[in-house]
N, C-alpha and C positions, 0 to 999 in steps of 0.2 A: 461550368456549370450546366450545361445541357444535358449531360449524363446524370446531373443529380435528378432533374426536374422528369428526365425519362423516365426515371428508378421511381421515384415517389410517384408517378401517374401510373406506372404498372401495378404500384402496390392500392391504388384509389386515393393517394395522401392531396388532396386538392390545396394548394398554399393559397393564402388570400392576398399574398405579394408575396415577392420574389425573396426566395432563402437569403440571409444575408450573412457574413462573417461574424463570429463571434471571438472567437481569436484562432491564430495561426501559428502555431508554436512547434517546433524540429517533430516531437513525439505524437501531436496529432493537431488535423485542423476541426472545428468545431462551427457546424454552421445552422439558424435559429430557422426556423421553418413554421411563420405563421399559419396556421387554418382555425378553421370558426369554430374548431373546439378547442384552441387552447394551442400554446406553442408544442414544437414538439423541436428533438434538437440532434442533429446527424453531427455523431461523430465519426472521422475520416482517420484512422490510425496510421500511423507510421509502421514501417516492419518491428520495428524492437520490442512494440508493444500489440502486436496484432493480434496476439490471443485473447485480449481481452474482449473481442466479438464473440467467440464461443462462450468461455468463461461467464461474460454477463448471460446470455442465453442460460445456459446452465443453471446459474446462479438465481436467476427471475424464475425459474421453475420451481425450484425448491423450498425459494425464501421469498415468494414475491411481496411479502409486507414491510421489507427493509433492505431493498436493493432497487437500483434504477427500472422503470417499466418501459421493457423493451418493447416497442411497436413493429421491429423488422429487422433482420440482421443478415449482412450480405458476406459471409464468410472468405470467402473469395477475393473480393475487394476490399476486406477490412475494412465495412460500415456498419457503424451502429445507431440505429432512429429510437431515439427514447422518449419518454412521455416528458414533461417539465417538474421539476423535484421542486419547486418551489423555491424560498429562499433559503443560501446558506448560511446556518447559523454567525459564520463571521460578520457578514453584512447585515444581521439582524440586530447585534451589536448584544448579545446573551449568551452563555456557556450552558443556561437551563439544559436545554435537550441533550446535551453531551453526556451523559451517565447515563441515558437510557439508550445513545446510541451503541454508549461501551457493550453495554448489557445484550441488545441486541445483534452486535457483533459476535460476542464470547459465544453467545447460542449456536451460531451460526456456524464459528470453529468447529464446536463441539459436535456438530452435527456433519461438518465436510471433513473429519478425519477419516469416515468410511470410504471417499472418495478420491482419496491423494493419488492411486492410478491414474484414476480419469483427468486429475487436473495435470497431469504431468504430462497424458497423451494430449491435451490440449494445446501444450507446449510454455506451460508456467515454467519458471527457470526452479530448479534444484537447489535451494536455500537450504537443505538438510543442517542439523547441528554438523554431521561428521562429517560433510563437505566444505562447510567454513571452518570446521580446524583444521582441516589439511591445507585449506587454501591458504593460512594465515604468512608464512614464511615466505612462500613462492610470491607471494602478492608483492612483499618489498624488492622482488626482484627488478621491478620497474618503478619508472620515476613517475611519482604522483605528486610533484610539487614541494616537497618536503627536505629540509636540509639535511645533509648526510649525517649529522649529529642526532638529529630525532628518528632518523631510519634506524641507524646503531642503538638507540634508547627504546623504539618499538621491537627490534630483531631480538632485543636481551632479556624482551619481556614475552617471548613466544613461552616459555616452558608454564608463566604464571597463567597466560590464557589457553592452552593446553589442559590445565589442570581446572581452569572454571568451567571449560566447557564440559569436562568429564563429570565435576560434582552438578552442572545443571543435567546431564543427561541420567546418571544418576537419578532422578525422582522419576525417570519413566515414561514423560510427557508423549505423548506420542505429534508426529507432525500434522498439520494440517494447513489449511489457505493463511497466509499472511498479506494481508493489506499492502502494507509497508508505506501508506501516507493517509495515515488517520488521523485525520487533524479537524481543524475548526473549518478550514476550506469545504471537505470533503461530506461533509453533514450535512442535508438538506432538510427542511421541513414545509410541507405542503396540508392546509387542510388538520394539522395536528398529525399527520405522518412523518415518521422520522426515519429518514433511508441514508445509506450509504453510498455515495456515487466516487466514478474515478476508481477502476479497479485495474488500471493497466502499469501500475508498478508490483503487482501482487507475486509471489511465488509460494515455491508447498515448501514450510519452513517449521521452524521450530514456533507454536502459538505464543508463548510469551515476549517473542521480539515484538509483537505489535503494540505492546507496551509502552516502546520508545516513543512513538508519536505524541499520544495521549499526555506524556510524562511531559514531553515539550511544550504542551499546550498548557499545562498547570503552572509551568514556570515561564514562557513569556507575557503571561496573562497575571503573575504573580500569586497565584489562588492555591490554596492548600490540593494537594494531589489525592487525598484519601477519598472523596466521593468518588472520584472516578476509579481510584482504585478496585474500591468496594464496589462497586456496580460492575467491574469486568470481570473482575473475579468469583462474584456471585454466581456466573454464568458458567463458570468453568470448572465449579463444583462437581460435577460428573467427571471429570478427570484425576480430580485429586483432593482432597480436603485442603479447606482454604487457608490451613495453615501452611501446609508445604508448598502451597501455590503461592501463598508470602514470601516464603524463603527462597524460593526458586526465581523469585520476582526479582530479587538482590543481583543473582547470578546472571538473568537474561539482559541487563542494561550494560554492561560492559561488554558481555560475549555478543549482543544485538545491535550495538552501535557498529563494530566491525563489520558485520553484515551486512549493515546498511551501506557502508562505505562500501564494501565489494559489489553491489549492487548499483550502486551509484557508479561505479568505475565500468561495469558492464552498461551502462547506458551511455557512457560519456566516448566508449570505443565505437559504439552502433551509431552515433549522434556527432559527429565532428564540427556541424556547424552550430553546435551548441557549447563549441569549446573555449570560450571566454568567461560563461557563467560555470561551467565545472571548472576550471584552471583555479577557481578560489573556492568555491564551494567543496572540492574534495581534500584539499590540504586542513581546510577546517576541522571536517568531519575526521580526518586521522588524529587531528592535535587532542579532537574529546578523546578520540579511543586513548591515548595516549594518558591524558592524564585520569581517566577512567582507570585503565589499568594500573597506572602507579598508586591509586589508591584503595584497588579491591584487596 
């Protein structure tokens, strides 16, 4: 903790009490830093998502109204000091701000199309459509906790998966940033400001794959997903007409679910200490992929 206190002192940050650990997880540790001007949060990244530090700085410079407010960053140590985002909408007990968050996020995706090379240089994983399409069959050469019968079924569906990827690619939507964890726990509201936090799972990807988690929110809360869908797609119309985006979204669900499983495996490989969690989560994801491909 001494190095943290020394770093804060060098920034001119004066805690009113010692920093305390909010959570300590394999991918990051977060400390709360009380100050006279309000709480700050220090996120100390594990190597698997160290790129979140330069990413947060870059996004804050371009989208200060909708991403975490960066107070300071140390790229070498992968430390990120953020201002308090307020309350997560999951804790607030209402999804009312979620459509607004999806609109803000869609606008950001449109704007970040021109920064794809920069995002890749920062270190975001490349999960663009051709990369994911090519990874499908090799992925199942490894053991992911499925039965042999399930693996055989998924491999038999490889031609269908490639076909869906080709149909999605035909819409010509450009790659952009993909948050990959855009749900009710990562949308914060403070004094009317809606902001999207926790960009550590981000990649450069097909933009519509971000719909997967938003759709899951609607499913988990048993609400109509259409207001979420409409809010999100309204922001993406600079890329294509809404009618085309809706058609592409149908293809994005089964293909994007596999892309998410691919990223989950990458994280699993980087964090063996999280084995117990991933050993149950990854097979569940892949069984969802199987169901989606069988009905697509």
